[in-house]
N, C-alpha and C positions, 0 to 999 in steps of 0.2 A: 273742281269747283273751289274757289277761295273760301276758307273756313269762315271768314267774316260775313259771307252771304247768309249764314244762319242767324246772325244777330237779330234781324227783323222778326224772325219766327220765334226767337227766344223772347223778344219783347211782346209778341202776341201771346205766347204761353203765360207770361207774367200778367198780361192783361186779362186772360181767362181766369187766373187765380184771383186777381183783383175783382173781377166781376162776381165771382162766387162770394167773396167777402162782402162786397157792396150789397148784393142781394140779401145776405144775412143781416147786414146792418139795417137795410130798409125794412126788413120784416120784424126785427127784434129791438132796435134801439129807439125808434120813435114812439112816443106815447100816443095811443089811439085817440085820446080825448083832446089833448092840447096840441099834438103835433110836434112837441119839443123833444129833442134827443136826450138820452141819458148821458150825464157827464162822465167822461173817462171810460166809456165802454171799451171792452177789449178789442172788438172787431173794428171799432173806429180807429183806435191807436194802431192796430195791425195794418189797416189800409193806408194810413198816413205814413207809416214807416216804409211800407212796400212802395208807395208812390215816391217818397223821397229817394229811395234806392234806385228806382227806375229813372228819375230825373238825373241823378248823379251819373248813372251808367250811360244815359243817352248823351249827356254833355261830354263825358270822358271819351266816348266813342267818336263823337263828332270832332273833338279837338285832336285826338291821336291820329285818326285816319286822314283828316284834312292836312295835317302836317307832313305825313309820309306818302300820301297817294294823291293822284289827280284823276278826275273823270274826263271822259271823252267830251268833245265839244258838240253841242246840239242835243236836243231831247232824244231823237231816235237812236243816236249812237250811244248816249250815256245810259239810257234805260232799255237797251237792246234786249229783246225777248227771243231766246233761241228755240224754245220748245213750242211746238204748235198747240199742244194741249194747254199750256199756260196762256198762250195768246187767246185761245177760244174761251177759256174761263174768264179772262179779263174782259174780253169783248161782251160775253154774256152777262158779266156783272153790270156793265153799263145798261144793257137791255133790261136787266132785272130792276134796276133803279127806275127806269122809264115806266115799266109796267106797274111797279108799285105806286108810282106817282099818279098814273092814270086811275088806278083803283081808289086811291085816297081822294082824288078830286071828284070822283063820281059817288062817293059815299058821304054820309052825314057825320063822319068821324071828325072830332075837333082836332085841328092841326095847330098845336102849341098856342092856342088862344087867338089865332088869327082869323079875321072875318073880312068880308068884302074884298076890296082890291088888294089889301095886304096878303090875304090868303092866296089869291091868284098869282101874285108876284112870286110867292114861295113855290107854288106849283110849277110855274114857268122855270124858275131857277133850278129846281130839282130835276126837271126834264132835261134842261141844258147841261146840267152836271153829269147826268147819265150818258148823254150824247158825247160829252167830253171824254168820259172814261173809255168809251168804245173807240173814239178817234185816236186817243193816245195809245191804246192797245194796238190798233192797226199800224200806226206809224212806227212804234217800237219793234214790231215784228217784221214788217216789210222793209224797214230802213228807208222808207220813202217819206218825203215831206208832204205836207198837205196844207191847203189854204185854210183849213179848219183847225189846224193844230194849235196855233196861238190862241184862237178864240176858245177852243175846247179846253185848253189847259188852265185857263183862268176861271172857268165856270165853277169848279168845286170850291175855289177860294171864296168867290162871291156868295155861293150857297151857304157855306159855313158862317160867313160874316153875318148874313141876313138872319140865319137861324139863331146865332148867338144873341143878336140884338132882340129878336122876338122872345127868346127864352128869358133874357134879363128883364124885358118889359113886363112879362107876365108874373115875374117874381119880384118886381120892384118894391112891393109892399111886404114881402116875405122876410121876416127877421131871422129865419133859420137858414144860415148860409150853407150848412151841411146838406140841406135838401137839394140844392142846385149847383153847388160849387164844382162837383166833378163833371157834370154835363157842360158847364161853361168852360172849364179847363180843356175838356176834350174837343169842343168846337173851336176854341182858340188854337189849339195844337193842329187840328185838321186844317184850319184856314191858313196857318203859317206853313204847314207842310206843303199844301197845294201851291201856295205863293212861291216858295223856294223852288219847287219842282217846275213850275211854269217858267221860272227864270231861264231854265235850259232851252226852252223853246224861243226865247227872246235874246239868246246869246249872252245872258248875264247870269252865269252859274255861280252858286255859292255852296260848295260841297259841305262845309261845316254846318251851315244853317239847315240845309236839306236833311242831313243825317240826324241832327239833333231833333228837329221838329217832327220828322217822319217816324222816328223810333218812339217819340212821346205820343204821337197820334195813334200809332198802332197799339200802344199800351192803354191809353185813356179811352178810346172809342168804345171798346167792349164794356168798360165800366159804366160809361154813360148810357149804354143800351139797357142797363138794369133798372133805370128809373122808369116810373109809370109813364105810359104814353101809348099812342097807336102802335100796334105790332109792326105795321109797315115801316114806320120811321125808325123803330128800334132795329129792324132788319137792315135798313139802309146804313145805319152806323156800323153794323158788323160787316156789311159788304165793303164799305170804304176802308175799314181796318184791314181786311184781307187784301184788297187791291193795293193799298199803300205798302203793305208788307211785301207783296210780290214785286212791286216796282222797286222798292228800296233794296231788296235782295238782288235783283238784276243789276242795279246801280253799283252795289258793292262788289258783285262778282266781276264787273268789268273795270274796276279801278286799276290804275297803273302806278307803279312806284315812281316817285319823283327822281329825276336824275340830278 
C-alpha cells in the first residue's frame, strides 16, 4: 500500500483532536449569560493554529501529489475499492444516512431551523445523498458503471450547499462568528470535496482540488459535529468524514507516477 494512502486517516486523527479541543471550547469559552466568547482563550488559539496547520498540510499534499502523480480516468477506476469489508462499510454508511434521515423526518426534532417545505427539501437531499454514497461504493467496488453514478455523485455536494445556506440563515443575526464559523467551513469543504470527486464521474477530474478539499473535509467535519444540534445530524457529519477518508485513501493508493 502506498504510504500516502494514510494521509486521509492522519487528517481524520487531527480532526478528532480538533473535535476534542472544539468541545472544550464550546463548554468553557462562551459566557453562559451573554453567549460571548472569552478573548484570547488558549483552546481557541490552539484550534486556530491546528486548523491553519491542517489547511497548509492539505494544500501542500494536493500540490505535491498532483505534480508527481496522476489518477485513473473515471470514478470507478480512480476510487477503486479492493476490500469487500471496506465496500460493505461504505455501502452501509449510505444506508445509515438514509435511516437517520427517516428518523429525523418522523420526529419533532428541529432540523437547523428549517420548517415547512424548506425542511422537506433538506430531508429529500439527505436521503438522496445517502443513496449516492451507496451507489458510489457499489461502482468503486464492482468497477462497473451505473446510470445512477453521475446523479448519486452530485447529491452530497447539493446537500452540503443547502445545509450551509440553512446554517448561515439561522445565524444571520448572530454576531459571534466563533459560534458557527467551523460548521460553515466544514460544510463548504464537504461541498467542494463532493464536487471535485463527482468530477471523476463526469470525465473532468481535478486531482489537486480533490485532494485538498477532501483532506480538509475529513479534518473539519468531526469538528463541526461538536456543535449543538440533533444527534442524528452530528452523526451524519462523522459518517461523511469517514466515507471521504476511505474514498480519498483509495484514490491515493491508486495514483500512478507521471512519465
